[in-house]
C-alpha positions in Angstrom: 3.5 -16.6 27.5 4.1 -16.9 23.6 3.6 -13.9 21.1 2.4 -13.6 18.1 4.1 -10.9 15.7 2.9 -9.8 12.3 5.3 -8.4 9.7 3.7 -6.0 7.4 4.9 -3.9 4.5 3.8 0.0 4.8 3.9 1.3 1.0 3.7 -0.7 -2.2 6.1 -3.8 -1.2 9.7 -4.4 -1.6 10.4 -2.8 1.8 12.5 -5.6 3.1 10.3 -7.7 5.0 12.1 -11.0 4.4 15.1 -9.9 6.5 13.2 -9.1 9.5 10.9 -12.0 9.4 14.1 -14.1 9.2 15.8 -12.2 12.4 12.6 -12.5 14.4 12.1 -16.1 13.5 15.2 -17.0 15.6 12.7 -16.8 18.5 9.6 -18.2 17.0 8.2 -21.7 16.4 6.6 -21.1 13.2 6.3 -18.6 10.4 3.0 -18.3 8.6 2.1 -17.0 5.1 -1.7 -15.8 4.7 -2.0 -13.9 1.3 -0.5 -13.3 -2.0 1.4 -15.7 -4.5 4.7 -16.2 -6.3 4.4 -12.5 -7.0 5.9 -12.0 -3.7 9.6 -11.7 -3.5 11.7 -11.7 -0.2 15.2 -11.4 -0.1 17.6 -13.1 2.7 21.2 -12.3 2.8 23.0 -15.1 5.3 26.8 -15.6 5.8 27.1 -13.4 2.5 24.7 -16.0 0.5 21.7 -14.3 -1.0 18.4 -16.4 -1.0 14.9 -15.1 -2.7 11.9 -16.8 -1.7 8.4 -16.2 -3.3 6.1 -18.9 -1.7 8.2 -20.7 1.1 7.8 -18.2 4.4 11.0 -16.8 4.9 11.6 -18.7 8.4 12.9 -21.6 6.2 16.4 -21.0 6.8 15.9 -21.9 10.8 15.9 -25.7 11.1 13.9 -25.8 14.1 10.9 -23.5 12.8 7.6 -24.8 11.0 6.4 -23.0 8.0 3.0 -23.0 7.1 1.3 -21.4 4.3 -2.5 -20.7 4.7 -5.5 -20.7 2.6 -5.3 -17.0 1.8 -2.4 -17.9 -0.5 -2.6 -18.7 -4.3 -0.3 -21.4 -5.2 1.6 -22.0 -8.3 2.2 -25.6 -7.7 5.3 -25.9 -10.2 7.0 -22.5 -8.8 6.3 -24.3 -5.4 8.2 -27.0 -6.1 11.1 -25.3 -8.3 11.7 -23.3 -5.1 11.6 -26.4 -2.6 14.3 -27.9 -4.9 16.5 -24.8 -5.1 16.6 -24.8 -1.3 17.2 -28.5 -1.0 20.0 -28.0 -3.6 21.8 -25.7 -0.9 21.1 -28.0 2.0 18.1 -26.9 3.2 15.6 -29.2 4.8 12.4 -28.0 3.5 9.5 -30.6 3.2 9.1 -32.0 6.5 8.8 -28.5 8.1 6.1 -27.1 5.6 2.5 -27.5 6.0 0.0 -26.4 3.3 -3.6 -25.5 3.4 -5.9 -27.5 1.4 -7.9 -24.4 1.0 -5.1 -22.5 -1.0 -6.4 -21.9 -4.5 -4.2 -23.2 -7.2 -3.0 -21.1 -10.1 -3.5 -22.8 -13.4 -2.0 -21.8 -17.2 -5.2 -20.2 -18.1 -5.0 -17.8 -15.2 -1.3 -16.8 -16.5 -2.7 -16.5 -20.0 -5.6 -14.4 -19.0 -3.3 -12.0 -16.7 -1.1 -11.3 -19.5 -3.7 -10.9 -22.2 -5.4 -8.2 -20.1 -2.3 -6.2 -19.5 -1.6 -6.1 -23.1 -5.0 -5.0 -24.1 -4.9 -2.2 -21.2 -1.9 -0.8 -22.9 -1.0 2.5 -21.2 -3.8 1.8 -18.5 -2.1 -1.4 -17.5 -2.1 -2.1 -13.6 1.4 -3.3 -13.8 0.7 -6.8 -12.6 3.5 -9.5 -12.6 1.7 -11.5 -15.1 1.9 -14.6 -13.1 -2.0 -15.4 -12.8 -2.6 -14.1 -9.2 -5.4 -11.9 -10.0 -7.1 -14.3 -12.0 -7.0 -17.2 -9.6 -8.3 -14.9 -6.7 -11.3 -13.9 -9.4 -12.0 -17.6 -9.7 -11.9 -18.0 -6.0 -14.4 -15.4 -5.4 -16.5 -16.8 -8.3 -16.8 -20.1 -6.6 -15.3 -22.1 -9.4 -11.8 -22.3 -8.3 -10.0 -25.3 -7.9 -8.0 -25.8 -4.5 -5.1 -27.6 -3.0 -7.3 -30.2 -1.4 -9.2 -31.1 -4.9 -5.8 -32.5 -6.4 -6.5 -35.4 -4.3 -10.0 -36.2 -5.6 -8.8 -36.3 -9.3 -12.1 -37.3 -11.0 -13.6 -33.9 -9.3 -10.4 -32.1 -9.9 -10.5 -33.0 -13.9 -14.3 -32.2 -14.6 -14.1 -29.1 -12.6 -11.2 -27.9 -14.6 -12.6 -29.2 -18.2 -15.8 -26.6 -17.3 -13.1 -23.8 -16.4 -11.1 -24.3 -19.4 -14.0 -24.2 -21.5 -15.3 -20.9 -19.9 -11.6 -19.1 -19.9 -11.0 -20.2 -23.3 -14.0 -18.6 -24.7 -12.7 -15.3 -23.3 -9.2 -15.9 -24.8 -10.3 -16.4 -27.9 -13.5 -14.5 -28.7 -12.1 -11.6 -26.6 -8.5 -11.2 -26.5 -8.0 -13.2 -29.7 -5.1 -15.2 -28.4 -4.3 -18.8 -28.4 -6.4 -21.2 -25.8 -5.3 -23.4 -23.4 -5.2 -27.3 -23.5 -6.4 -29.5 -20.7 -3.0 -31.4 -20.7 -1.3 -28.0 -19.8 -3.3 -27.6 -16.8 -2.7 -31.2 -15.6 0.8 -31.2 -16.1 1.0 -27.6 -14.0 -0.8 -29.3 -11.0 -2.2 -33.0 -11.1 1.2 -34.5 -12.0 2.7 -32.9 -8.5 -0.3 -34.2 -6.4 1.8 -37.2 -4.9 4.8 -35.1 -3.7 2.6 -32.4 -2.4 0.0 -34.7 -0.3 2.4 -35.2 2.7 2.9 -31.5 3.0 -1.0 -30.7 3.1 -3.0 -30.4 6.5 -4.9 -28.3 8.8 -3.2 -25.0 9.2 -6.1 -23.8 11.2 -5.7 -26.6 13.6 -2.0 -26.3 13.7 -2.2 -22.8 14.6 -4.7 -23.4 17.2 -2.4 -25.8 18.8 0.6 -23.2 18.6 -1.2 -20.5 20.4 -2.4 -23.0 23.1 0.9 -24.0 23.6 2.2 -20.5 24.3 4.5 -20.6 21.1 5.8 -17.7 19.5 4.8 -17.0 16.0 5.3 -14.9 13.1 2.9 -13.8 10.4 4.7 -12.9 6.9 2.9 -10.2 5.0 3.5 -10.2 1.4 3.5 -7.0 -1.1 2.7 -4.0 0.8 -0.2 -2.1 2.5 -1.0 0.3 -0.1 -1.7 -2.5 -2.6 -4.4 -4.1 -0.5 -7.5 -4.7 -3.1 -9.7 -2.5 -0.4 -7.5 -0.3 1.2 -4.6 0.4 -1.2 -4.4 2.9 -4.1 -7.2 1.2 -6.2 -7.1 0.0 -9.2 -3.3 0.0 -9.0 -3.3 -2.8 -6.4 -2.7 -6.5 -6.2 -5.6 -8.9 -5.8 -5.5 -9.9 -2.0 -5.8 -8.2 1.2 -2.4 -7.1 2.2 -3.2 -5.7 5.5 -2.9 -7.1 9.1 -6.9 -7.9 9.2 -6.3 -10.6 6.5 -4.7 -13.0 9.0 -7.8 -13.9 10.4 -9.3 -14.9 7.0 -6.2 -16.1 5.3 -4.8 -18.5 8.0 -7.7 -18.9 10.5 -6.4 -16.6 13.6 -8.5 -14.6 15.2 -7.5 -10.8 15.9 -7.4 -11.2 19.6 -4.3 -13.4 19.1 -2.2 -11.1 17.3 0.1 -9.2 19.7 2.2 -6.8 17.8 2.4 -5.6 14.4 5.6 -4.3 13.2 5.5 -2.0 9.8 8.6 -2.3 7.6 9.1 0.7 5.7 12.3 2.0 3.8 14.1 5.2 4.7 12.7 6.5 1.3 9.8 5.0 -0.8 9.6 2.9 -3.9 7.0 1.5 -6.1 6.9 -1.1 -9.0 4.6 -0.9 -11.7 1.6 1.9 -12.5 -0.2 3.9 -10.1 -0.1 7.0 -8.0 3.2 8.0 -6.3 3.1 11.5 -4.7 6.7 11.8 -3.7 8.3 10.3 -6.8 11.5 11.9 -7.8 12.7 12.3 -11.5 15.9 14.0 -10.8 19.4 13.1 -9.7 18.3 12.2 -6.1 15.7 9.4 -7.7 18.6 8.3 -10.0 20.7 8.0 -7.1 18.5 6.1 -4.6 17.6 3.7 -7.6 21.4 2.8 -8.3 22.7 2.7 -4.8 19.6 0.9 -3.4 19.7 -1.6 -6.4 16.1 -0.7 -6.7 15.0 -3.7 -9.1 12.1 -6.3 -8.3 13.3 -9.5 -6.8 10.2 -11.2 -8.4 10.4 -9.5 -12.0 13.5 -7.7 -12.2 11.6 -4.6 -13.0 13.0 -1.2 -12.2 11.4 0.4 -9.3 10.1 4.1 -9.1 11.9 5.9 -6.3 10.9 9.0 -4.1 11.2 10.7 -0.9 9.8 8.9 2.3 6.1 9.2 2.4 4.8 9.6 6.0 1.3 10.9 4.9 0.7 7.7 3.7 2.2 5.8 6.2 0.3 7.3 8.8 -2.9 6.1 6.9 -1.2 2.7 6.9 -0.5 2.7 10.9 -4.2 3.1 11.5 -5.6 0.7 9.1 -2.9 -2.1 10.4 -3.0 -0.7 14.0 0.7 -0.7 13.6 3.0 -1.1 17.0 6.3 -0.3 15.6 8.4 0.3 12.9 11.5 -0.9 11.2 13.2 1.5 8.7 15.2 -0.2 5.9 18.0 1.0 3.6 18.9 4.0 5.5 22.4 3.5 4.2 21.2 4.6 0.7 20.8 7.9 1.7 24.4 8.3 2.6 26.1 11.1 1.0 22.9 13.2 0.4 23.1 17.0 1.0 19.6 17.1 2.2 16.9 14.8 3.1 13.0 15.0 3.1 10.1 13.4 4.4 6.4 14.1 3.1 4.3 14.9 6.3 1.0 15.9 4.4 -0.7 16.5 0.8 -2.0 19.7 -0.5 -4.9 19.0 -2.9 -3.7 20.7 -6.3 -6.2 22.0 -8.9 -5.7 19.1 -11.3 -6.8 16.9 -8.5 -3.2 15.7 -7.7 -2.1 15.3 -4.3 0.9 17.7 -4.0 3.3 16.6 -1.3 4.5 19.2 1.4 7.8 17.9 2.4 10.2 18.7 6.0 13.6 18.9 4.8 16.7 18.7 7.1 20.4 18.2 6.3 21.7 15.0 5.4 24.9 13.4 6.1 28.0 12.6 4.5 29.4 9.7 6.8 28.8 6.1 6.3 26.1 4.3 7.9 26.7 1.0 6.2 26.8 -1.7 8.6 26.0 0.2 12.0 24.9 -2.0 14.9 24.1 0.8 17.6 22.0 4.1 17.1 25.0 6.0 18.5 27.2 5.0 15.5 24.9 6.7 13.4 25.8 10.0 12.1 23.9 12.9 14.4 22.0 13.9 11.1 21.0 10.5 10.4 19.4 10.2 14.0 17.8 13.4 13.5 16.3 11.9 10.3 14.8 8.8 12.4 13.6 11.1 15.0 11.8 13.2 12.3 10.1 9.9 11.1 8.8 9.0 14.5 7.6 12.4 15.2 5.3 12.7 11.9 4.1 9.1 12.4 3.4 8.6 15.9 5.2 5.3 16.0 8.5 4.2 17.6 11.2 3.0 15.4 12.2 -0.8 16.7 14.9 -1.5 14.3 17.2 0.0 11.9 18.7 -1.8 8.9 22.0 -0.4 7.6 22.8 -3.1 4.9 21.4 -6.4 3.6 23.0 -8.9 6.0 21.3 -10.0 9.2 24.0 -8.5 11.2 23.7 -5.1 9.6 20.8 -4.2 12.3 20.3 -1.8 15.0 17.8 -3.1 17.6 16.5 -0.5 19.5 13.4 -2.5 21.0 12.6 -6.5 20.2 8.8 -7.3 19.8 9.5 -10.6 21.5 
């Protein structure tokens, strides 16, 4: 029997999902993106070579795997083709294995202009978006004025609808944000010019997934961002503009919940966040600096520095509930090497200033290196104690432990397939 596995980030993104999508894909027939856009950044290290993907699913490095992009993904077409061309230069066959839903909303130049203008006006109250037009594209979708991939192949409709949209958004850009308008030609160059290249890759993703499920094929569903950035369940308003939790799969690519067999939650051995918003376990001391430096905590999409803090089990328990997570994968355990003590936040105490104050469990750290460990028995006793502390706090078993960026730097406790 085939099995469908969901890979979900458990905090605010950047947990290391790409590596484990890549690992699981070895046994899969297809990998599916179901939400987000090129604000995602999934890093793979194979045979010493780093590949960063933003729109193309992380299974693309496996020659036998089909890569599907569901209707819940907002598509920047120029960036999509830039990514394809970079993969092709590396010798990866891409186009014949990609299937893009005609229902994907298209990101256009005015979406990017609006995104950046809004963040500038917010000043200190900015959300911390990537400035890539993701939010405004989703807004147009919900307002039922958005253009979708399928519309590219009806040029008359595409151009007339685009003219109306540009008139609407240019009024806001000029009169409210006092910035330059966007020309129709800019938008056409960013979309319609790619229609002929895109056409062979567009097809019915729902039908394809139905066929794969009925054929008992293994499928991996690749989440982008993290569960606490979910537009409904996250730390609103400091969230992304899509649903990043497992429930979004049904609406984002057309697979019913009963077809999902296993939800794998990816979480770092500590916690990070990019952009604004609450972060109860954030550290501002030498330990926080250590995590940032050793963990190389810079966004793969924007290059922004990530905020770093202790492991937040209190938040993770909520995420486990809203995703019905089956098992965990702990990444970057090696970043904690050398610390005198390590801590996890097991719950919050509400402070008098309405801030959530973390309550920590603290245990001794370890001085031996965990880099590249392949078995639990290779880990120092204190590191194993730390993993057990996480399991006990969260009530979910750990399936994998990552001890480095390479595929092989992985401890497999239990394989979901």
